[in-house]
C-alpha positions in Angstrom: 176.9 120.0 105.2 178.1 116.4 106.0 181.0 114.6 104.3 178.5 112.4 102.4 176.5 115.3 101.1 179.7 117.2 100.1 181.1 114.2 98.2 177.7 113.7 96.5 177.6 117.3 95.5 181.1 117.1 94.0 180.3 114.0 92.1 177.1 115.5 90.7 179.0 118.6 89.7 181.8 116.6 88.0 179.3 114.4 86.2 177.4 117.4 84.9 180.6 119.1 83.7 181.9 115.9 82.0 178.6 115.4 80.3 178.7 118.9 79.0 182.3 118.5 77.7 181.5 115.2 76.1 178.3 116.5 74.5 180.1 119.6 73.1 183.4 117.9 72.1 182.0 114.8 70.4 183.2 115.0 66.8 180.6 114.8 64.0 181.4 111.5 62.4 179.7 110.6 59.2 178.3 107.1 58.9 179.4 104.6 56.3 175.7 104.4 55.3 176.0 107.6 53.4 179.0 106.3 51.3 181.6 108.2 53.5 184.5 106.2 55.1 185.1 106.4 58.8 188.1 104.9 60.6 188.0 102.3 63.3 189.9 104.6 65.6 187.0 107.1 65.8 184.5 104.3 66.5 186.6 103.1 69.4 186.8 106.6 70.8 183.0 107.0 70.6 182.3 103.7 72.3 184.8 104.5 75.1 183.0 107.9 75.7 179.6 106.2 75.8 180.8 103.6 78.3 182.4 106.2 80.5 179.2 108.3 80.5 177.2 105.2 81.4 179.5 104.2 84.3 179.5 107.8 85.6 175.7 107.9 85.7 175.4 104.5 87.3 177.8 105.6 90.1 175.7 108.8 90.6 172.5 106.7 90.9 174.0 104.4 93.5 175.3 107.3 95.6 171.9 109.0 95.5 170.2 105.7 96.4 172.5 105.2 99.4 171.9 108.7 100.7 168.1 108.3 100.6 168.4 104.9 102.4 170.6 106.4 105.1 168.2 109.2 105.8 165.3 106.8 106.0 167.1 104.6 108.5 167.9 107.6 110.6 164.2 108.7 110.6 163.0 105.2 111.4 165.5 104.8 114.2 164.4 108.0 115.9 160.7 107.2 115.5 161.3 103.7 116.8 162.9 105.1 120.0 160.0 107.5 120.5 157.4 104.8 119.9 159.2 102.5 122.3 159.2 105.1 125.0 155.5 105.9 124.6 154.5 102.2 124.5 156.5 101.6 127.7 154.6 104.4 129.5 151.3 103.1 128.3 152.2 99.6 129.4 153.1 100.8 132.8 149.7 102.6 133.1 147.8 99.5 132.0 149.6 97.3 134.4 148.8 99.7 137.2 145.1 99.7 136.3 145.0 96.0 136.0 146.5 95.6 139.5 143.9 98.1 140.9 141.0 96.2 139.3 142.2 92.9 140.7 142.4 94.4 144.1 138.8 95.7 143.8 137.5 92.3 142.6 139.2 90.6 145.5 137.7 93.0 147.9 134.1 92.6 146.5 134.5 88.8 146.6 135.5 89.0 150.2 132.4 91.1 151.0 130.2 88.5 149.2 131.5 85.8 151.4 130.6 87.8 154.5 127.1 88.8 153.4 124.2 87.1 155.2 121.7 85.4 152.9 118.1 86.4 153.8 115.7 83.8 155.0 113.2 82.0 152.8 110.3 83.8 154.6 111.7 87.2 153.8 112.3 86.2 150.2 108.7 85.0 149.9 107.3 88.2 151.4 109.4 90.3 149.0 108.2 88.1 146.1 104.6 88.5 147.1 105.0 92.3 147.5 106.5 92.5 144.1 103.7 90.4 142.5 101.0 92.5 144.3 102.7 95.7 143.0 102.7 94.4 139.5 99.1 93.3 139.7 98.1 96.8 140.9 100.0 98.4 138.0 98.3 96.1 135.5 94.9 96.8 137.0 95.5 100.5 136.8 96.7 100.2 133.2 93.7 98.1 132.3 91.3 100.7 133.9 93.0 103.5 131.9 92.7 101.5 128.7 89.0 100.9 129.3 88.4 104.6 129.8 90.3 105.4 126.6 88.3 102.7 124.8 85.0 104.1 126.1 86.0 107.6 125.1 87.0 106.5 121.6 83.7 104.5 121.3 81.7 107.6 122.2 83.6 109.7 119.7 83.0 107.1 117.0 79.3 107.0 117.8 79.1 110.8 117.6 81.0 110.8 114.3 78.7 108.3 112.8 75.7 110.3 113.9 77.1 113.5 112.4 78.0 111.5 109.2 74.4 110.2 109.0 73.0 113.7 109.4 75.4 115.0 106.7 74.3 112.2 104.4 70.6 113.1 105.0 71.3 116.7 104.4 73.2 115.9 101.2 70.4 113.7 99.9 67.8 116.4 100.6 69.9 119.0 98.9 70.4 116.8 95.9 66.6 116.1 95.7 66.0 119.9 96.0 68.5 120.6 93.3 66.8 118.1 91.0 63.4 119.6 91.7 64.7 123.1 91.1 66.3 122.0 87.9 63.1 120.4 86.8 61.1 123.5 87.7 63.5 125.6 85.8 63.3 123.4 82.8 59.5 123.4 83.0 59.4 127.2 83.3 61.9 127.6 80.4 60.1 125.2 78.0 56.4 124.9 79.0 55.0 124.7 75.5 57.6 122.1 74.3 57.0 120.0 77.5 53.3 120.0 77.1 53.6 119.0 73.4 56.0 116.2 74.3 53.8 115.0 77.1 50.8 115.0 74.8 52.8 113.0 72.2 53.9 110.5 74.9 50.3 110.1 76.2 49.0 109.5 72.7 51.8 107.0 72.0 51.1 105.2 75.3 47.4 104.9 74.5 48.1 103.6 71.0 50.6 101.0 72.2 48.3 99.9 75.0 45.4 99.5 72.5 47.6 97.6 70.0 48.9 95.3 72.8 45.4 94.5 74.0 44.2 93.7 70.4 47.3 91.5 69.9 46.7 89.6 73.1 43.0 89.2 72.4 43.7 87.8 69.0 46.7 85.5 69.7 46.3 84.8 73.5 42.6 84.6 74.2 41.2 83.6 77.6 42.1 80.0 78.6 41.1 77.7 81.4 43.5 77.6 84.3 45.6 74.6 85.1 43.6 71.4 85.9 40.2 73.3 85.5 39.0 71.5 82.4 37.3 73.2 79.4 34.4 74.6 81.5 36.6 75.7 84.4 37.7 79.1 85.5 39.6 81.0 82.9 42.6 83.4 82.9 43.7 86.1 80.5 47.3 86.9 79.6 46.6 90.6 79.3 45.3 90.7 82.9 48.5 89.0 84.1 50.7 91.5 82.2 48.6 94.4 83.7 49.2 93.0 87.2 52.9 92.7 86.6 53.2 96.3 85.2 51.2 97.8 88.1 53.4 95.9 90.6 56.6 97.2 89.0 55.3 100.8 89.0 53.7 100.8 92.5 56.5 98.8 94.2 59.8 99.1 92.3 61.7 97.7 95.3 59.6 94.5 95.2 58.2 94.1 91.6 57.3 90.4 92.1 53.8 88.9 92.2 53.0 85.4 93.4 51.6 82.7 91.1 48.7 81.4 93.0 47.7 77.9 91.9 44.3 77.9 90.1 44.7 81.5 88.8 46.9 81.0 85.7 47.7 78.7 82.8 51.3 77.4 82.8 51.9 77.7 79.0 51.2 81.4 79.2 53.8 81.8 81.9 56.3 79.8 80.0 55.7 81.9 76.8 56.4 85.1 78.7 59.5 83.7 80.3 60.9 82.3 77.0 60.1 85.6 75.3 62.1 87.5 77.9 59.1 89.5 79.1 59.1 88.2 82.7 61.5 86.2 84.8 61.3 84.1 87.9 62.5 85.0 91.4 66.1 83.8 91.8 65.3 81.7 94.9 61.5 81.1 94.7 59.9 80.0 91.3 56.4 80.9 92.6 57.2 84.6 92.1 57.7 86.3 88.8 58.3 89.9 87.8 58.4 91.9 84.5 61.8 92.4 83.1 63.5 95.8 83.1 63.6 97.1 79.6 66.4 99.5 78.9 67.1 101.4 75.7 
């Protein structure tokens, strides 16, 4: 134990003992606030004790602070010496490496000065060889890319063929499924279907008869355009019949051509305004019957 630590230990022990003595020996003095008198002598004694305790604790704090600072300085001093020694060794190593690098650079520079520069002919030959080699590499790469492209094209063509065959098979299966479903329905309800079919046929005949009577009464035969009263005549019911037959026979192309000299324009306009027929979107000489949906 050093002298400083011994002195610090003695001071701490003395301060602790004095504090215990003062704390245990302080007289219990009643305050004047509770109507009991207390002499000035006792007040001075108490103030002196408090000042003494404060001074003692301040001295203890200063000694402890000084001890901590001394220890820190000692540690920093030892570390500083160690760091300085390590840094000195590193600096020496770096200086040696720097010197060696400078020597190598100087040697290489000397070799560059003594190297012979090839002639322009040799440089040109080397350049041409390098260009030819690159051209051959590009040609080989291009050939490989073409082979890959042909292979992928053939694969795509085969895939399209397989896809088309699958679509055809799927369409055939769907059609067969529809036929089987219809056959099953017919087999399950033959009597009902025959009755419904008979009712539809009867209704169709009745509607057709009513339509013909209506057209004969309100839209009788009329001379075609520019034919005069005694010229060739046209009938609206025949025009409607042609339109319906075309729509049934050729659903993909339900249009018929309006041939001049075979129709009367007001009849055509009446059908168009009534929403019964409509013109071709790009050629007004063709008309078709409208699709009626319910």
